[in-house]
C-alpha positions as CSV (number, residue, x, y, z in Angstrom):
1,M,7.6,-20.0,-4.0
2,T,9.9,-22.8,-2.7
3,E,9.9,-21.4,0.8
4,I,6.1,-21.3,0.8
5,C,5.9,-24.9,-0.4
6,K,8.2,-26.0,2.4
7,M,6.0,-24.5,5.2
8,N,3.8,-26.8,7.2
9,R,0.1,-26.0,7.3
10,T,0.2,-24.4,10.7
11,A,3.1,-22.1,9.9
12,L,1.5,-21.2,6.6
13,L,-1.9,-20.4,8.2
14,K,-0.2,-18.2,10.8
15,R,1.6,-16.2,8.1
16,I,-1.6,-15.8,6.1
17,V,-3.4,-14.5,9.2
18,F,-0.4,-12.2,9.8
19,L,-0.5,-11.0,6.2
20,C,-4.3,-10.2,6.5
21,V,-3.6,-8.3,9.7
22,G,-1.0,-6.2,7.9
23,L,-3.2,-5.5,5.0
24,T,-6.0,-4.5,7.3
25,T,-3.7,-2.2,9.3
26,M,-2.5,-0.5,6.1
27,A,-6.1,-0.1,5.0
28,F,-7.0,1.8,8.1
29,G,-3.9,3.9,7.6
30,V,-5.1,4.9,4.1
31,A,-8.6,5.6,5.5
32,F,-7.2,7.9,8.2
33,S,-5.0,9.7,5.6
34,I,-8.0,10.3,3.4
35,K,-9.9,11.7,6.4
36,A,-7.1,14.1,7.2
37,A,-7.5,15.7,3.8
38,L,-3.8,16.6,3.7
39,G,-3.0,14.3,0.8
40,T,-2.7,10.5,0.7
41,S,0.5,8.4,0.4
42,P,2.0,8.2,-3.1
43,I,0.7,4.7,-3.7
44,S,-2.9,5.7,-2.7
45,S,-2.9,9.0,-4.6
46,V,-4.0,7.5,-8.0
47,P,-6.8,5.4,-6.5
48,Y,-8.0,8.5,-4.5
49,V,-8.0,10.8,-7.6
50,T,-9.5,8.3,-9.9
51,G,-12.2,7.5,-7.3
52,A,-13.0,11.2,-7.1
53,I,-13.3,11.4,-10.9
54,S,-15.3,8.2,-11.5
55,G,-17.4,8.2,-8.3
56,L,-16.1,4.7,-7.4
57,T,-14.9,4.1,-3.9
58,V,-11.1,4.3,-3.1
59,G,-11.2,0.6,-2.2
60,T,-12.6,-0.3,-5.7
61,T,-10.1,1.9,-7.6
62,T,-7.3,0.4,-5.4
63,I,-8.3,-3.1,-6.5
64,I,-8.4,-2.0,-10.1
65,M,-5.0,-0.3,-9.9
66,N,-3.3,-3.3,-8.2
67,T,-4.8,-5.7,-10.7
68,L,-3.2,-3.6,-13.5
69,F,0.1,-3.7,-11.6
70,V,-0.1,-7.5,-11.6
71,L,-0.7,-7.6,-15.3
72,I,2.2,-5.3,-15.9
73,Q,4.4,-7.5,-13.8
74,I,3.5,-10.5,-16.0
75,A,4.1,-8.4,-19.2
76,I,7.5,-7.3,-17.9
77,L,8.8,-10.7,-16.6
78,R,7.0,-13.1,-18.9
79,R,8.7,-16.5,-18.3
80,Q,10.5,-15.2,-15.2
81,Y,7.2,-14.4,-13.5
82,E,6.6,-16.4,-10.4
83,W,3.0,-17.5,-10.6
84,V,2.7,-17.7,-6.8
85,Q,2.7,-13.9,-7.0
86,L,-0.8,-14.1,-8.4
87,L,-1.8,-14.3,-4.8
88,Q,-1.3,-10.5,-5.0
89,L,-4.8,-10.4,-6.5
90,P,-6.8,-11.8,-3.5
91,A,-4.5,-9.7,-1.3
92,A,-5.4,-6.6,-3.4
93,V,-9.2,-7.4,-3.1
94,L,-8.9,-7.8,0.7
95,F,-6.9,-4.5,0.9
96,G,-9.5,-2.6,-1.2
97,M,-12.4,-4.0,0.7
98,M,-10.8,-3.1,4.0
99,I,-10.1,0.4,2.9
100,D,-13.8,0.9,2.2
101,L,-14.8,-0.8,5.5
102,A,-12.3,1.4,7.5
103,S,-13.6,4.5,5.7
104,Y,-17.1,3.6,6.7
105,L,-16.1,2.9,10.4
106,I,-14.4,6.3,10.8
107,R,-17.0,8.2,8.7
108,D,-17.9,10.4,11.6
109,L,-14.3,11.5,12.2
110,N,-14.1,15.1,10.7
111,P,-11.0,17.0,11.8
112,T,-11.5,20.7,11.1
113,A,-8.5,22.5,12.6
114,Y,-5.2,22.2,10.7
115,W,-3.5,20.7,13.8
116,Q,-6.3,18.1,14.1
117,Q,-5.8,17.2,10.4
118,W,-2.1,16.6,11.1
119,I,-2.8,14.3,14.0
120,V,-5.1,12.2,11.9
121,C,-2.6,12.3,9.0
122,L,0.3,11.2,11.2
123,L,-1.9,8.4,12.7
124,G,-2.5,7.2,9.1
125,I,1.2,7.3,8.3
126,F,2.0,5.3,11.3
127,L,-0.7,2.7,10.6
128,V,0.5,2.3,7.0
129,A,4.1,1.9,8.2
130,L,3.0,-0.7,10.8
131,G,1.0,-2.5,8.2
132,V,3.9,-2.6,5.8
133,S,6.1,-4.0,8.5
134,I,3.6,-6.7,9.4
135,E,3.1,-7.6,5.8
136,V,6.9,-7.9,5.2
137,T,7.2,-10.1,8.4
138,A,4.6,-12.5,7.0
139,R,7.1,-13.3,4.2
140,L,4.5,-14.7,1.8
141,I,4.0,-12.3,-1.1
142,T,4.9,-8.7,-1.9
143,T,2.2,-6.1,-2.5
144,A,1.4,-5.4,-6.2
145,G,3.0,-1.9,-5.9
146,E,6.2,-3.3,-4.6
147,G,6.0,-6.2,-7.0
148,I,6.0,-4.0,-10.1
149,V,9.1,-2.2,-8.8
150,L,10.9,-5.5,-8.2
151,A,9.9,-6.6,-11.7
152,I,11.4,-3.6,-13.3
153,C,14.6,-4.0,-11.3
154,K,14.9,-7.6,-12.6
155,V,15.1,-6.5,-16.2
156,A,16.7,-3.1,-15.8
157,P,20.0,-2.2,-14.0
158,I,18.3,0.1,-11.4
159,K,18.6,-0.3,-7.7
160,F,15.4,-1.0,-5.8
161,G,15.5,2.2,-3.7
162,N,16.0,4.4,-6.8
163,M,13.3,2.6,-8.7
164,K,10.9,2.9,-5.8
165,M,11.4,6.6,-5.7
166,I,10.9,7.0,-9.4
167,F,7.7,4.8,-9.2
168,D,6.3,6.9,-6.3
169,L,7.1,10.2,-8.1
170,T,5.4,8.8,-11.2
171,L,2.3,8.0,-9.3
172,V,2.2,11.4,-7.8
173,A,2.7,13.0,-11.2
174,I,-0.2,11.0,-12.6
175,S,-2.4,12.0,-9.7
176,I,-1.6,15.7,-10.2
177,T,-2.2,15.5,-13.9
178,L,-5.5,13.6,-13.6
179,S,-6.7,15.9,-10.8
180,L,-6.0,19.1,-12.7
181,L,-7.5,17.7,-16.0
182,F,-10.7,16.3,-14.6
183,L,-11.3,17.9,-11.3
184,H,-9.8,21.3,-12.2
185,H,-8.1,21.6,-8.9
186,L,-5.3,19.7,-7.0
187,D,-6.8,16.9,-4.9
188,G,-5.2,14.0,-3.1
189,V,-1.7,15.4,-3.2
190,R,-0.6,17.8,-0.5
191,E,1.9,18.2,2.3
192,G,0.6,14.9,3.8
193,T,1.8,13.1,0.7
194,V,5.3,14.4,1.2
195,A,5.2,13.4,4.8
196,A,4.1,9.9,3.9
197,A,6.8,9.6,1.3
198,V,9.4,10.5,3.8
199,L,8.1,8.8,7.0
200,V,6.5,5.5,6.0
201,G,9.7,3.8,5.0
202,Q,11.7,5.2,8.0
203,L,9.0,4.1,10.4
204,A,8.6,0.7,8.9
205,R,12.4,0.1,9.2
206,Q,12.2,0.9,12.9
207,I,9.1,-1.3,13.5
208,N,10.8,-4.2,11.6
209,K,13.2,-4.6,14.5
210,P,10.7,-5.7,17.2
211,M,8.7,-7.5,14.4
212,G,11.7,-9.8,14.0
213,V,11.1,-11.0,17.6
214,V,7.4,-11.4,16.9
215,E,8.3,-13.6,13.9
216,Q,10.6,-15.8,15.9
217,R,8.1,-16.3,18.7
218,C,4.8,-16.5,16.8
219,L,5.5,-17.5,13.2
220,A,8.3,-20.1,13.5
């Protein structure tokens, strides 16, 4: 919060725009992953399945899930909660709206062959990784999903990497359970989910290197 307060208006505006670009890029990644029909990323698996159950759009269920994540962060951290992180809420709304917009824009994309599905899936994974890297480079707020992991790590002696893995596995387990209970078949969790879990973090780390140059030149 202190760092944000110290920024001048121009620098802050640039970083807000950068954050919005990152969220939009991630949203298109999610939309392509859904179109591939090979399973979404772990963080999007619950919104996808609950959307299929309820009839709501994935964007809407994403907003609801991220709002719950923010409330859980507050419950975990209490007085330690940094209230600037409430900015996760408008970020979540933008992210959800952009998922629905992206899904609408690519509505005519219908890969049928398995290899075509993988191309669309990998494109989605790349866009999610790129969006994550852009969002991190903005250095304003964390996403609600990452925020809840950080909150748990503040009150429990668990390393972030381990907790992130546990969190992702929990989301996938919830998605599988809800899918089997309410849809009576496995939906939203497939080989593409595994690929996303493995590749998004790796790709984001590689993209972070040139993003450092972008930050120095454009966001300083």
